[in-house]
C-alpha positions in Angstrom: 68.0 126.1 128.6 65.7 123.4 127.3 62.5 123.7 125.8 61.0 120.9 127.7 60.0 124.1 130.4 57.6 125.4 127.8 55.8 121.7 127.9 54.7 122.4 131.3 51.1 123.5 130.4 48.6 125.3 132.3 45.3 123.9 133.3 42.9 125.5 130.8 39.0 126.1 130.7 38.3 125.9 126.8 35.3 127.6 125.3 32.7 125.7 123.9 31.6 128.6 121.8 33.0 130.4 118.7 34.9 133.5 119.3 38.3 135.4 118.6 41.0 137.5 119.5 42.8 140.5 117.5 46.4 141.6 118.0 48.9 143.9 116.5 52.6 143.0 116.2 55.5 145.1 115.0 58.3 144.3 112.5 61.6 144.8 113.8 65.0 145.9 112.4 68.2 143.9 113.2 71.3 145.9 114.2 73.4 143.0 114.7 72.1 140.4 112.2 71.5 136.9 112.1 72.0 135.1 108.9 72.2 131.3 109.1 70.7 129.0 111.4 70.7 125.2 112.8 67.7 122.8 112.4 65.2 123.8 115.0 65.2 127.6 114.2 68.9 127.9 116.1 70.7 131.0 115.4 74.2 130.6 114.4 74.9 134.1 116.3 73.3 136.3 118.4 71.0 139.3 117.0 69.9 142.5 118.4 67.2 144.6 117.5 64.8 147.8 117.3 61.3 146.9 117.8 59.3 149.1 115.5 56.2 151.1 116.2 54.5 151.7 112.8 55.0 148.8 110.6 52.6 146.2 111.8 50.6 143.3 111.3 47.1 143.2 112.4 45.8 139.9 112.8 42.2 138.5 114.0 42.4 134.9 115.0 38.7 133.4 115.1 38.1 129.8 116.3 35.4 127.4 116.8 35.3 124.1 118.4 35.6 120.9 116.4 33.7 117.6 117.4 37.1 115.3 117.0 34.5 112.7 115.3 33.7 114.8 112.8 37.5 115.6 112.4 38.2 112.0 111.9 35.6 111.5 109.5 36.6 114.3 107.0 40.3 113.1 107.0 41.8 115.8 109.1 43.3 113.8 111.4 47.1 115.1 111.8 46.5 118.3 110.5 44.7 121.4 111.6 41.7 122.9 109.9 42.5 126.8 109.0 41.9 129.3 106.6 44.2 132.3 106.0 43.1 135.7 104.5 45.2 138.4 103.7 43.7 142.0 103.4 39.9 139.9 103.1 41.2 137.7 100.2 41.6 133.7 100.9 45.4 133.0 100.4 45.5 129.4 100.2 49.2 129.6 99.0 49.9 130.5 102.8 48.8 127.1 104.0 51.9 125.1 103.8 54.1 127.6 105.8 51.1 128.0 108.7 50.9 124.1 108.7 54.4 123.7 109.3 54.3 126.5 112.2 51.3 124.7 113.6 53.0 121.2 113.6 56.0 122.9 115.1 54.1 124.6 118.2 51.7 121.7 118.7 53.4 120.1 121.3 53.6 123.5 123.5 49.8 124.5 122.7 48.2 121.1 122.1 44.8 122.7 122.5 45.0 123.9 119.0 43.8 120.5 118.2 40.3 121.5 119.6 39.6 124.2 117.1 39.1 125.2 113.7 40.7 128.4 112.7 40.4 131.3 110.7 43.3 133.8 110.2 42.4 137.2 109.0 45.4 139.4 108.8 47.1 142.5 107.1 50.1 144.7 106.8 50.7 148.8 107.2 53.7 148.0 104.9 54.7 145.9 101.7 54.8 142.2 102.2 57.8 140.6 101.0 60.1 143.4 100.2 62.6 143.1 103.3 60.8 144.7 106.2 60.4 141.7 108.0 56.7 140.8 107.2 57.3 137.1 108.6 58.6 138.8 112.0 55.3 140.8 112.4 53.2 137.9 111.2 54.4 135.4 112.9 54.9 137.6 116.3 51.2 138.3 116.0 49.8 134.8 115.3 51.8 133.4 118.7 50.7 136.6 120.7 47.2 135.6 119.6 47.4 132.1 120.6 49.0 133.2 123.8 46.5 135.7 124.1 44.0 133.0 124.3 45.8 130.6 126.6 46.4 133.3 129.1 42.3 134.2 129.2 41.7 130.4 129.1 44.2 129.4 132.0 42.8 128.6 135.5 45.9 129.9 137.1 47.6 133.1 136.8 50.6 133.4 134.2 53.4 135.9 134.9 53.9 138.7 132.5 57.6 137.4 131.8 56.8 133.6 131.1 53.9 134.9 128.8 56.7 137.0 127.0 59.3 134.1 126.7 56.5 131.7 125.6 55.3 133.7 123.2 58.8 134.6 121.9 59.6 131.0 121.9 56.3 130.1 119.8 57.1 133.1 117.1 60.6 131.7 116.8 59.3 128.6 115.6 57.5 130.3 112.6 60.3 132.7 111.8 63.6 133.4 113.6 63.2 137.2 113.2 60.0 137.0 114.8 61.1 136.1 118.4 62.7 139.6 118.6 59.2 141.2 117.9 57.3 140.6 120.8 58.4 143.6 123.3 60.3 147.0 123.2 62.2 149.1 122.7 65.0 146.2 122.0 65.4 142.5 122.0 68.3 140.4 121.7 68.0 136.9 120.6 70.9 134.1 120.5 73.2 132.9 123.1 76.1 135.3 123.8 78.8 135.2 126.4 78.4 138.9 127.4 74.2 138.3 127.7 74.2 135.7 130.8 70.1 135.4 130.3 70.6 134.9 126.7 69.1 132.0 124.8 68.7 130.3 121.4 65.3 129.5 122.2 63.8 132.8 122.7 64.7 136.6 122.6 65.0 138.8 125.8 64.1 142.5 126.3 67.2 145.0 126.5 66.5 147.7 128.4 69.0 148.1 131.1 72.3 150.1 130.6 70.5 151.8 127.6 71.2 155.4 127.0 68.0 157.3 126.9 68.7 158.5 123.2 67.8 154.9 122.0 64.3 155.1 123.4 62.7 156.9 120.7 65.2 156.3 118.1 63.7 157.0 114.5 63.9 154.9 111.4 62.4 156.2 108.4 62.2 153.3 105.8 63.2 154.1 102.2 60.9 152.4 100.0 63.3 151.6 97.0 61.4 148.4 95.7 58.3 147.8 97.3 58.1 144.2 95.2 58.6 141.0 96.5 62.7 140.1 97.1 64.2 137.4 94.2 65.4 135.4 97.0 63.7 134.4 100.1 65.4 134.7 103.5 64.8 131.0 103.9 66.7 130.0 100.9 69.6 132.7 102.2 69.8 131.3 105.4 70.3 127.7 103.9 73.0 128.9 102.0 75.0 130.0 104.8 75.9 126.1 105.5 78.7 125.7 102.9 79.3 129.0 102.8 83.3 129.9 102.5 83.1 132.5 105.1 80.2 131.7 107.4 82.3 130.9 110.4 84.2 134.5 110.2 80.8 136.0 109.8 79.4 134.0 112.8 82.6 135.4 114.9 82.3 138.7 113.6 78.5 139.2 114.6 79.4 138.1 118.0 82.1 140.6 118.3 79.9 143.3 117.0 77.3 142.6 119.6 79.7 143.1 122.3 80.7 146.2 121.1 77.2 147.4 120.2 76.4 146.7 124.0 79.0 149.0 125.1 77.9 151.9 122.6 73.9 151.6 123.5 75.3 152.0 127.1 77.5 155.2 126.3 75.3 156.6 123.7 78.1 156.9 121.4 76.3 157.9 118.4 79.0 158.0 115.7 80.2 154.5 116.6 76.9 153.5 116.4 76.6 154.4 112.9 79.8 152.9 112.1 79.1 149.4 113.5 75.5 149.5 112.4 76.5 150.2 108.9 79.1 147.5 108.5 76.7 144.8 110.0 74.4 145.7 107.3 76.9 145.4 104.8 78.5 142.3 105.9 75.1 140.8 105.6 74.7 141.7 102.0 78.3 140.8 101.4 77.2 137.2 102.5 74.3 136.9 99.8 76.9 138.4 97.3 79.6 135.5 98.0 77.4 132.8 98.6 77.0 130.0 95.9 74.7 130.6 94.1 75.5 134.3 94.6 72.7 137.0 94.6 71.9 140.6 95.1 69.1 142.3 96.7 70.4 145.5 96.6 69.4 147.7 93.7 71.1 150.9 92.3 68.9 153.2 94.0 69.9 151.5 97.4 73.2 152.4 96.5 72.6 155.7 95.5 70.9 156.3 99.1 73.7 154.8 100.9 76.3 157.3 99.3 74.1 160.1 100.2 73.3 159.4 103.7 77.4 159.0 104.5 77.8 162.6 102.5 75.6 164.3 104.7 76.6 162.6 108.0 79.9 163.8 107.3 79.0 167.1 105.8 76.5 168.1 108.7 78.1 165.9 111.4 74.5 164.5 112.3 74.5 160.6 113.2 72.3 159.5 110.6 73.2 156.1 109.5 71.7 152.9 107.5 70.9 149.6 107.8 69.2 147.2 105.5 67.3 144.1 106.2 67.1 141.2 103.7 65.9 143.4 100.7 66.6 146.8 98.6 64.8 149.1 101.2 67.2 151.4 103.2 66.2 151.7 106.9 67.4 155.6 108.0 68.3 155.4 111.8 68.8 158.6 113.7 67.7 160.2 117.2 64.5 161.9 117.5 66.3 165.3 118.3 67.4 165.6 114.6 63.6 165.0 113.1 63.4 168.8 112.2 66.5 168.4 110.3 66.4 164.9 108.9 62.9 164.8 107.6 63.0 167.8 105.0 66.5 166.2 103.5 64.4 163.0 103.3 61.5 164.6 101.3 64.0 166.7 99.1 66.6 164.4 98.2 65.9 160.9 99.5 62.8 160.2 98.3 63.2 160.6 94.4 65.2 157.2 95.0 62.3 155.8 96.5 59.9 153.9 94.6 56.9 156.3 93.6 58.5 158.8 96.3 57.1 156.6 98.9 58.9 155.9 102.6 57.4 155.4 106.2 58.1 157.3 109.1 58.9 154.7 111.9 60.4 154.9 115.4 60.8 152.4 118.4 57.7 150.8 119.7 56.5 148.6 122.5 55.7 145.3 120.9 52.6 143.1 120.8 49.1 144.4 122.0 45.8 142.8 122.1 43.3 145.1 120.5 
């Protein structure tokens, strides 16, 4: 499948007055991880994730038409005019990352050159601590742009085409952002067992999904709310010369194949085993790269040990997964909330920074406010 399909642009009736659009986009938590990519934000293996509900980025994208003669005289040719505000504070340090994103998406939304932009954004969760804030952030920005394109289009855009292009654009900001567009689950990356899979955008997984997974819980234990020591971008790049890279990519493809069967059957204990193995494999790649790095903290390991002991003693299908950070995602069916939540408060919260955790669950994706 070629990216050329996204170059087929709709005819638009562009506004002549300023305006804005507001949107929310969730983070997601990968069950089978992607770690390592090629140029153009192409993953080395397929991945699959739960779309979350409460861990959100809220973004208001404001625009004002630009007189191109003024743009030329101000020296802005080749660059977009934009400002980024996080929780009301101007953040010029985010400029390079947003500029890179705009340059990447320009061929597919060339009308962005016609406006100056203001991005006002905030998260409902700690930024940069390994809860995929870049995923929700770029999903929100892509969703806002596509919301505008759909509103200005002179012809009706199908819902499926809108989802695919939003995911395609979000991927060009952050690979995992491609999986934050809709719920309950999305997969991204070519896989032989998924005939409609693509490296260019994520696809919704809903068919053959056991009902238990439709409202799965994810309680995020905030072990460390600080920014992680090594960014995901650096971590991905360290996979290029990693001695175990090829084995890891093959393992992830096989695990995804097995997970598809588990998601169909509803075998929760097998789900726990596979998801935990994936999380530890991800961090094993970090610890064996050159240079190596460790994002887990002592309390991360303490919580993991207690989760496994609780599952064995109570025979309740709780399990953990980890993103690229120290925080622990505790996954379990909604039927066990009454048993699991008191245990979290009484025994696990003491390992969290300031006793804090986020009660989250499977959600539905990007929404225009």
